[in-house]
RODO-720704 format. One record per residue (C-alpha): residue number from 1; x, y, z. Coordinates in steps of 0.5 Angstrom, whole numbers, padded with zeros to 4 digits. Layout:
zator,x,y,z
NUM,X,Y,Z
...
END
This chain:
zator,x,y,z
1,0073,0189,0074
2,0066,0187,0072
3,0059,0185,0075
4,0056,0178,0074
5,0049,0179,0075
6,0043,0174,0076
7,0036,0174,0075
8,0030,0169,0077
9,0027,0166,0071
10,0020,0168,0074
11,0020,0175,0078
12,0017,0173,0085
13,0014,0180,0086
14,0008,0181,0082
15,0008,0189,0081
16,0014,0193,0081
17,0020,0193,0086
18,0021,0199,0090
19,0026,0198,0095
20,0031,0193,0097
21,0036,0193,0103
22,0041,0188,0106
23,0040,0185,0113
24,0047,0181,0113
25,0052,0180,0107
26,0047,0174,0105
27,0040,0176,0106
28,0036,0181,0103
29,0029,0184,0104
30,0025,0187,0098
31,0019,0191,0098
32,0014,0191,0092
33,0007,0195,0090
34,0004,0188,0091
35,0004,0189,0098
36,0009,0184,0100
37,0016,0184,0103
38,0020,0178,0101
39,0026,0175,0104
40,0032,0173,0100
41,0037,0168,0102
42,0043,0168,0098
43,0046,0162,0101
44,0040,0157,0100
45,0037,0161,0094
46,0031,0161,0098
47,0026,0166,0098
48,0020,0167,0103
49,0015,0172,0105
50,0016,0176,0111
51,0009,0180,0111
52,0004,0182,0107
53,0003,0189,0108
54,-0004,0193,0109
55,-0007,0194,0102
56,-0007,0202,0103
57,0001,0201,0104
58,0005,0202,0098
59,0012,0202,0100
60,0017,0207,0097
61,0024,0207,0101
62,0027,0202,0106
63,0033,0203,0110
64,0036,0198,0116
65,0038,0201,0122
66,0045,0201,0123
67,0048,0195,0125
68,0054,0197,0129
69,0056,0204,0131
70,0064,0205,0133
71,0065,0197,0133
72,0059,0196,0138
73,0053,0192,0136
74,0046,0195,0136
75,0041,0192,0140
76,0036,0196,0136
77,0039,0194,0129
78,0033,0189,0128
79,0028,0194,0125
80,0028,0198,0119
81,0024,0204,0116
82,0019,0204,0111
83,0016,0210,0107
84,0010,0209,0103
85,0005,0213,0099
86,0000,0215,0104
87,0005,0220,0108
88,0007,0215,0113
89,0013,0212,0115
90,0013,0205,0119
91,0018,0202,0123
92,0018,0195,0122
93,0021,0189,0125
94,0025,0184,0122
95,0019,0179,0123
96,0015,0184,0119
97,0011,0187,0125
98,0010,0194,0124
99,0012,0197,0131
100,0010,0204,0129
101,0007,0208,0124
102,0008,0216,0124
103,0004,0221,0120
104,0010,0225,0117
105,0008,0228,0110
106,0002,0231,0106
107,0003,0226,0100
108,0008,0221,0099
109,0014,0220,0104
110,0019,0219,0098
111,0026,0218,0102
112,0028,0215,0109
113,0035,0215,0112
114,0038,0213,0119
115,0044,0217,0121
116,0051,0213,0122
117,0050,0212,0129
118,0042,0211,0129
119,0040,0217,0133
120,0036,0220,0128
121,0032,0219,0122
122,0031,0224,0116
123,0025,0223,0112
124,0023,0227,0105
125,0017,0228,0102
126,0012,0230,0096
127,0010,0236,0100
128,0017,0239,0099
129,0019,0238,0107
130,0025,0235,0110
131,0024,0233,0117
132,0028,0230,0123
133,0025,0224,0128
134,0028,0221,0134
135,0030,0214,0134
136,0023,0212,0137
137,0019,0216,0131
138,0018,0223,0135
139,0019,0229,0131
140,0025,0233,0132
141,0025,0239,0127
142,0023,0241,0120
143,0030,0242,0117
144,0027,0245,0110
145,0020,0247,0107
146,0020,0248,0099
147,0015,0248,0093
148,0018,0242,0090
149,0018,0235,0092
150,0025,0232,0095
151,0026,0226,0091
152,0032,0224,0095
153,0036,0225,0101
154,0043,0223,0105
155,0047,0224,0111
156,0054,0227,0111
157,0060,0223,0114
158,0059,0225,0121
159,0052,0226,0121
160,0052,0233,0122
161,0050,0235,0115
162,0044,0233,0110
163,0044,0233,0103
164,0038,0233,0099
165,0035,0235,0092
166,0031,0241,0090
167,0029,0240,0083
168,0035,0241,0079
169,0039,0244,0085
170,0043,0240,0090
171,0043,0243,0097
172,0048,0241,0103
173,0045,0244,0110
174,0049,0243,0116
175,0045,0242,0122
176,0048,0248,0126
177,0043,0254,0125
178,0048,0259,0124
179,0052,0255,0119
180,0052,0256,0111
181,0048,0253,0107
182,0051,0250,0100
183,0047,0250,0094
184,0048,0249,0087
185,0045,0247,0080
186,0047,0240,0079
187,0043,0237,0073
188,0039,0240,0067
189,0033,0236,0069
190,0030,0234,0076
191,0035,0230,0080
192,0032,0223,0082
193,0037,0220,0087
194,0043,0222,0091
195,0048,0219,0095
196,0054,0221,0100
197,0060,0216,0102
198,0062,0217,0109
199,0069,0214,0107
200,0071,0218,0101
201,0067,0224,0103
202,0064,0224,0095
203,0057,0226,0093
204,0053,0222,0087
205,0047,0225,0084
206,0043,0222,0078
207,0037,0225,0074
208,0032,0226,0069
209,0038,0229,0064
210,0040,0222,0064
211,0047,0223,0067
212,0050,0221,0073
213,0056,0226,0077
214,0061,0226,0082
215,0062,0232,0087
216,0066,0233,0093
217,0063,0236,0099
218,0064,0243,0097
219,0060,0242,0091
220,0065,0242,0086
221,0064,0237,0080
222,0069,0232,0079
223,0066,0228,0074
224,0060,0228,0069
225,0058,0222,0065
226,0056,0222,0058
227,0048,0222,0057
228,0045,0215,0058
229,0039,0213,0054
230,0034,0214,0060
231,0034,0218,0066
232,0038,0215,0072
233,0033,0212,0077
234,0038,0209,0082
235,0045,0210,0085
236,0049,0207,0091
237,0056,0208,0094
238,0060,0201,0096
239,0061,0202,0103
240,0069,0203,0102
241,0068,0208,0097
242,0072,0205,0092
243,0066,0204,0087
244,0059,0206,0086
245,0053,0203,0082
246,0048,0207,0077
247,0042,0204,0075
248,0037,0206,0069
249,0032,0203,0064
250,0035,0196,0063
251,0042,0198,0065
252,0047,0197,0071
253,0053,0200,0071
254,0059,0199,0076
255,0064,0205,0076
256,0070,0207,0080
257,0070,0213,0085
258,0073,0218,0080
259,0067,0217,0075
260,0070,0212,0070
261,0066,0206,0068
262,0069,0199,0070
263,0063,0195,0067
264,0056,0196,0063
265,0051,0191,0064
266,0044,0191,0060
267,0039,0186,0064
268,0032,0186,0062
269,0029,0189,0068
270,0026,0195,0066
271,0028,0201,0071
272,0032,0200,0077
273,0029,0204,0082
274,0033,0202,0088
275,0040,0199,0089
276,0043,0197,0095
277,0050,0194,0097
278,0052,0189,0102
279,0056,0191,0108
280,0062,0187,0105
281,0062,0191,0099
282,0062,0185,0094
283,0055,0184,0092
284,0049,0189,0091
285,0042,0188,0089
286,0037,0192,0085
287,0029,0193,0085
288,0027,0193,0078
289,0020,0195,0075
290,0018,0189,0072
291,0018,0185,0079
292,0025,0182,0079
293,0030,0183,0084
294,0037,0183,0081
295,0043,0181,0084
296,0050,0183,0082
297,0057,0180,0084
298,0064,0184,0083
299,0069,0179,0080
300,0075,0180,0076
301,0079,0185,0080
302,0086,0185,0079
303,0092,0186,0083
304,0100,0187,0081
305,0106,0186,0084
306,0113,0185,0080
307,0112,0179,0076
308,0105,0177,0079
309,0098,0178,0076
310,0093,0176,0081
311,0085,0176,0078
312,0079,0174,0082
313,0076,0170,0077
314,0070,0168,0081
315,0067,0170,0088
316,0071,0164,0092
317,0077,0163,0087
318,0083,0167,0085
319,0088,0166,0079
320,0096,0167,0080
321,0100,0168,0074
322,0107,0169,0074
323,0109,0173,0067
324,0116,0171,0067
325,0115,0164,0066
326,0107,0164,0065
327,0106,0159,0071
328,0099,0159,0073
329,0096,0157,0080
330,0089,0157,0082
331,0087,0159,0090
332,0081,0157,0092
333,0077,0159,0098
334,0072,0157,0103
335,0068,0163,0103
336,0067,0169,0099
337,0073,0174,0098
338,0072,0181,0101
339,0079,0185,0100
340,0086,0183,0098
341,0092,0186,0098
342,0099,0184,0094
343,0106,0187,0096
344,0112,0186,0099
345,0112,0179,0097
346,0106,0177,0100
347,0098,0176,0098
348,0093,0178,0104
349,0086,0176,0102
350,0080,0177,0107
351,0074,0173,0106
352,0068,0173,0110
353,0070,0169,0116
354,0078,0168,0115
355,0084,0171,0113
356,0089,0168,0108
357,0097,0170,0108
358,0101,0167,0102
359,0108,0168,0101
360,0110,0169,0093
361,0115,0164,0094
362,0110,0158,0095
363,0102,0159,0093
364,0100,0152,0096
365,0100,0153,0103
366,0097,0159,0106
367,0097,0161,0113
368,0090,0162,0115
369,0087,0165,0121
370,0080,0167,0123
371,0077,0174,0123
372,0072,0177,0128
373,0068,0181,0123
374,0067,0179,0116
375,0067,0186,0114
376,0074,0188,0112
377,0074,0195,0109
378,0082,0196,0108
379,0088,0192,0108
380,0095,0196,0108
381,0102,0192,0108
382,0109,0194,0110
383,0115,0190,0109
384,0114,0186,0116
385,0107,0186,0117
386,0100,0188,0115
387,0094,0192,0117
388,0087,0190,0117
389,0081,0195,0118
390,0074,0192,0120
391,0068,0195,0123
392,0070,0194,0130
393,0077,0196,0130
394,0084,0196,0127
395,0089,0191,0127
396,0097,0189,0126
397,0098,0182,0124
398,0105,0179,0122
399,0106,0175,0116
400,0106,0169,0120
401,0099,0171,0123
402,0100,0173,0130
403,0097,0179,0132
404,0102,0185,0134
405,0098,0190,0136
406,0091,0194,0136
407,0091,0202,0136
408,0085,0205,0139
409,0084,0213,0140
410,0078,0217,0143
411,0072,0217,0138
412,0075,0212,0133
413,0071,0210,0127
414,0074,0204,0124
415,0068,0204,0118
416,0071,0211,0115
417,0078,0209,0115
418,0081,0209,0108
419,0088,0209,0104
420,0089,0216,0104
421,0088,0217,0111
422,0092,0211,0114
423,0099,0209,0113
424,0103,0204,0115
425,0111,0203,0116
426,0115,0197,0119
427,0115,0201,0126
428,0110,0207,0125
429,0102,0207,0124
430,0100,0214,0122
431,0092,0216,0122
432,0089,0222,0120
433,0084,0224,0126
434,0077,0225,0122
435,0074,0229,0128
436,0080,0234,0127
437,0083,0233,0120
438,0089,0238,0122
439,0091,0232,0126
440,0095,0226,0125
441,0095,0221,0130
442,0102,0217,0131
443,0102,0210,0134
444,0108,0205,0135
445,0106,0199,0130
446,0109,0194,0135
447,0106,0196,0141
448,0100,0200,0139
449,0101,0206,0144
450,0101,0213,0142
451,0109,0215,0140
452,0113,0219,0145
453,0109,0223,0150
454,0102,0222,0146
455,0103,0228,0142
456,0100,0228,0136
457,0102,0232,0129
458,0098,0238,0128
459,0099,0241,0121
460,0096,0249,0120
461,0091,0246,0115
462,0086,0240,0114
463,0090,0234,0111
464,0088,0230,0105
465,0093,0225,0104
466,0099,0222,0109
467,0104,0217,0107
468,0110,0214,0111
469,0117,0212,0108
470,0118,0205,0108
471,0126,0204,0109
472,0131,0206,0114
473,0131,0206,0122
474,0125,0208,0126
475,0129,0214,0129
476,0129,0217,0122
477,0122,0215,0120
478,0119,0221,0116
479,0112,0222,0114
480,0109,0226,0107
481,0103,0230,0107
482,0098,0233,0102
483,0094,0239,0105
484,0088,0242,0103
485,0091,0247,0099
486,0095,0241,0095
487,0102,0243,0098
488,0106,0237,0100
489,0110,0237,0106
490,0115,0233,0110
491,0116,0232,0117
492,0120,0227,0122
493,0115,0222,0126
494,0120,0221,0132
495,0122,0228,0135
496,0125,0226,0142
497,0121,0231,0145
498,0122,0237,0140
499,0117,0241,0136
500,0117,0237,0129
501,0120,0241,0123
502,0115,0241,0118
503,0118,0243,0111
504,0114,0244,0105
505,0117,0240,0099
506,0112,0241,0093
507,0106,0245,0091
508,0099,0243,0087
509,0101,0236,0089
510,0095,0231,0087
511,0097,0224,0088
512,0104,0221,0091
513,0107,0215,0093
514,0114,0212,0097
515,0118,0207,0094
516,0118,0200,0097
517,0125,0199,0097
518,0128,0206,0098
519,0126,0213,0101
520,0124,0216,0094
521,0118,0220,0093
522,0114,0221,0087
523,0108,0225,0086
524,0103,0228,0080
525,0105,0236,0081
526,0101,0240,0077
527,0102,0238,0070
528,0108,0234,0072
529,0111,0228,0074
530,0116,0229,0080
531,0120,0224,0083
532,0124,0227,0090
533,0130,0223,0090
534,0132,0225,0097
535,0126,0229,0100
536,0130,0229,0107
537,0135,0234,0103
538,0130,0239,0105
539,0132,0238,0113
540,0140,0239,0111
541,0140,0244,0106
542,0134,0247,0103
543,0137,0250,0097
544,0139,0243,0095
545,0132,0240,0094
546,0131,0243,0087
547,0137,0240,0085
548,0135,0233,0087
549,0129,0232,0083
550,0127,0229,0077
551,0121,0232,0073
552,0118,0229,0067
553,0112,0233,0063
554,0106,0229,0065
555,0102,0231,0058
556,0104,0224,0056
557,0098,0222,0061
558,0091,0223,0060
559,0087,0228,0065
560,0088,0227,0072
561,0093,0221,0073
562,0093,0218,0080
563,0099,0214,0083
564,0097,0207,0085
565,0104,0204,0087
566,0112,0205,0086
567,0115,0199,0086
568,0123,0198,0084
569,0124,0203,0079
570,0117,0202,0076
571,0111,0207,0078
572,0104,0205,0076
573,0099,0210,0075
574,0091,0210,0073
575,0089,0215,0068
576,0082,0219,0069
577,0079,0215,0064
578,0081,0208,0068
579,0087,0206,0064
580,0093,0204,0067
581,0100,0207,0065
582,0107,0206,0067
583,0113,0210,0068
584,0120,0208,0070
585,0125,0212,0074
586,0133,0211,0074
587,0135,0205,0078
588,0141,0209,0081
589,0138,0214,0086
590,0136,0207,0090
591,0143,0204,0089
592,0145,0211,0092
593,0141,0210,0098
594,0143,0203,0099
595,0150,0205,0099
596,0149,0211,0104
597,0145,0207,0109
598,0151,0202,0109
599,0156,0207,0109
600,0160,0205,0102
601,0162,0212,0101
602,0167,0210,0096
603,0162,0206,0092
604,0157,0212,0092
605,0162,0217,0089
606,0164,0211,0084
607,0157,0211,0082
608,0156,0218,0081
609,0162,0219,0077
610,0159,0213,0072
611,0152,0216,0072
612,0155,0224,0071
613,0148,0226,0073
614,0147,0233,0077
615,0141,0230,0081
616,0145,0224,0084
617,0151,0229,0086
618,0146,0233,0089
619,0143,0227,0093
620,0150,0225,0095
621,0152,0231,0098
622,0145,0231,0102
623,0146,0224,0104
624,0154,0225,0106
625,0152,0231,0110
626,0147,0228,0114
627,0152,0222,0116
628,0157,0227,0118
629,0162,0225,0112
630,0165,0231,0110
631,0170,0229,0105
632,0165,0226,0101
633,0160,0232,0102
634,0166,0236,0099
635,0167,0233,0093
636,0159,0232,0092
637,0158,0240,0093
638,0164,0241,0088
639,0161,0237,0083
640,0155,0241,0083
641,0159,0248,0083
642,0157,0250,0090
643,0163,0253,0092
644,0161,0257,0098
645,0159,0250,0101
646,0165,0247,0100
647,0169,0253,0103
648,0164,0252,0109
649,0165,0244,0110
650,0173,0246,0110
651,0172,0251,0115
652,0168,0245,0119
653,0174,0240,0118
654,0178,0246,0121
655,0174,0246,0128
656,0179,0245,0134
657,0173,0240,0137
658,0168,0235,0135
659,0163,0239,0139
660,0165,0245,0134
661,0164,0241,0128
662,0158,0238,0130
663,0155,0245,0132
664,0157,0248,0125
665,0154,0242,0121
666,0148,0244,0125
667,0149,0251,0123
668,0150,0248,0116
669,0143,0245,0116
670,0140,0252,0119
671,0139,0249,0126
672,0141,0255,0130
673,0138,0254,0136
674,0141,0246,0136
675,0148,0249,0134
676,0148,0254,0140
677,0145,0249,0145
678,0151,0244,0143
679,0156,0249,0144
680,0153,0251,0151
681,0153,0244,0153
682,0160,0243,0152
683,0162,0249,0155
684,0164,0253,0149
685,0162,0259,0151
686,0166,0263,0146
687,0164,0259,0140
688,0156,0260,0142
689,0157,0267,0142
690,0161,0267,0135
691,0156,0264,0131
692,0151,0269,0134
693,0155,0275,0132
694,0156,0271,0125
695,0149,0271,0124
696,0148,0278,0126
697,0144,0276,0132
698,0147,0282,0136
699,0142,0282,0142
700,0143,0274,0143
701,0150,0275,0143
702,0150,0280,0148
703,0146,0276,0152
704,0150,0270,0152
705,0156,0274,0154
706,0153,0278,0160
707,0150,0271,0163
708,0157,0268,0162
709,0161,0274,0164
710,0166,0273,0158
711,0167,0276,0152
712,0162,0282,0153
713,0168,0286,0149
714,0168,0282,0144
715,0161,0283,0142
716,0162,0290,0143
717,0168,0290,0138
718,0164,0286,0133
719,0158,0291,0133
720,0162,0297,0133
721,0166,0294,0127
722,0159,0292,0123
723,0156,0299,0125
724,0162,0303,0122
725,0162,0299,0116
726,0155,0301,0114
727,0156,0308,0117
728,0151,0308,0122
729,0150,0310,0130
730,0149,0305,0135
731,0141,0306,0137
732,0140,0300,0142
733,0140,0302,0149
734,0143,0296,0152
735,0149,0296,0147
736,0150,0304,0149
737,0149,0302,0157
738,0155,0297,0156
739,0159,0301,0152
740,0160,0306,0157
741,0164,0302,0162
742,0168,0297,0158
743,0174,0299,0153
744,0175,0295,0147
745,0182,0293,0145
746,0182,0288,0139
747,0189,0286,0141
748,0186,0283,0148
749,0180,0280,0144
750,0185,0277,0139
751,0189,0274,0145
752,0183,0272,0149
753,0180,0268,0143
754,0187,0265,0141
755,0187,0262,0148
756,0180,0260,0148
757,0181,0256,0142
758,0188,0253,0144
759,0184,0250,0151
760,0179,0247,0146
761,0184,0244,0142
762,0188,0241,0148
763,0181,0238,0151
764,0180,0235,0144
765,0187,0232,0144
766,0186,0229,0151
767,0179,0226,0150
768,0182,0223,0143
769,0188,0220,0147
770,0183,0217,0153
771,0179,0214,0148
772,0185,0211,0144
773,0188,0208,0151
774,0181,0205,0152
775,0180,0202,0146
776,0187,0198,0147
777,0185,0196,0153
END
């Protein structure tokens, strides 16, 4: 990825340009100390004078009123705020008419910013004060007052916090009076510029120490650049939060959100005082001290999938290279490419007006359909369909271009959705709720309706990243989530009215990805690269999970690697310095998943015997138990030396009925309540009592016996034997009460148990006879 810059031969402004701002993706306004406001049209390459400002107004900063709020077009979006050296800010119309001028500060007004919903305006001044104003320019409050000038200010993603500079310090001040202020020393020189992105919640700062830095919203340093030759005078996040730009003297730099640099340009512009990105994030403009306005377009982005490498060569064309035969195709588009995604054999390209869908088997005839908005900010792909997010909403399309669904939920802000907070599979959409980050909203991909009874998934901590698995039936769909503590959890998406079971499967996980062809999960865990060959083992046998892992020391990767994708047996990682590295995993686990899905257990056993890998045997043990394939599970557990499990599986096989077997398989997985419910539903009261006795749930065993008026003496007898073994006396009032009136006779108890089991065998035999007769008919 790099920047393609363009400058006019002769500057249109006669003095330094102090600020720039986009009205549309192809129209820009620039303000200069020559008192002119110029309009630049990039389609026609024309520049026209909007207005000549009065001689006393020297502009410093401008910010356009937000275009859309929650997908709704704003009526008042045709104005911008212009701050100036005379202590005033001015509300100026698109035609250049000054609608209102407000005395705001003593000394220059150094920054002015609308919040995201356009309900408030913040200004920062040379007098050290920060003030909030209404939409019409009425003073609401003075947020801060300090001794040094405030050079830059930014709103938090939810417009409930404000970030501002104070000399070498950065300060985050919540608007709630009682909330805690966060303040820290950020630079070794005066901080000139800050920006706070609403999508990734990251902060940028640049100062006179010639460095730019990336912070999280708690003030923790994520990246610090090496010193430039000159102070950093401007910086700006791209709208989607994936990249940012930094400006200095004769310098323009494009950087990844993690801080490393994609490209460095050295235009002859003097200092770049202001940078602004277009709404679609494909181009930016800079205000230069020599009177120029510099334009820069992002080109040479690349996408990889299997044997295809696709490069954005120009704004409207792509090159497709097949590395197997070195065949090259060129894709041309009518409009500028905004977003693109390549996965599952399809390339999805969003331009400013249309969406193109290409099949990797045929690059000549794309499917094309029109888009409502020209600002697509996110594309996610699944095997059967893909998801588009633009300023107005979220849409699921098939690869034939048919709109499948458009999920909606209260308070939805499509402009702040990102790949960490949204996940897509063939049947489910998961979205992290921005208003409460502990909540994950789940929708059916085919209807757009909330899953089940509309209940969302709630975690105990704020969720940082979510990912749905991609394979298998919808009833077994799982979601992996990383919370604020960097713990990795797995849970089922469709719980049929039951409370979801959320199980922890890893800690200190910084990045994760599901495989595209099998439900295998990989992640960067602390200083290791970990692959969970069969994550669902945690629901079947928790002790089995550690045996199904593949762990590799990540010291071969540089600082903070991030997983981009996991396709086939290849994992692509982006290192902290921006370089791409690849790691491979064994192909056998994916093959084992395939055999398990198609119930080819003999093939699965043969594969494990051939590979001689303990982790494969452990995976097979879990898969076989999950599918009730007890013979295969017995062999797999024996292969990994789990003899107590082998004995229990034999005990399950000896059960007199299907219901008893099912209940003990549930017990095997630790699902005690479900096992008991299964037995009670089948009328097997003794078996339900016995599993509680085996687990020493004495109170529950007695409760069941009393409720169903049977086997009270059995419970009392087992309780007495247990207490005698440990040399203890009965202390439970309930047991003492029943022991007084009931005589314990082991022979009678034994006879009663035998009768119960015989009855169960007879019932099971009758059921199997009836089913075989029915099948013959």
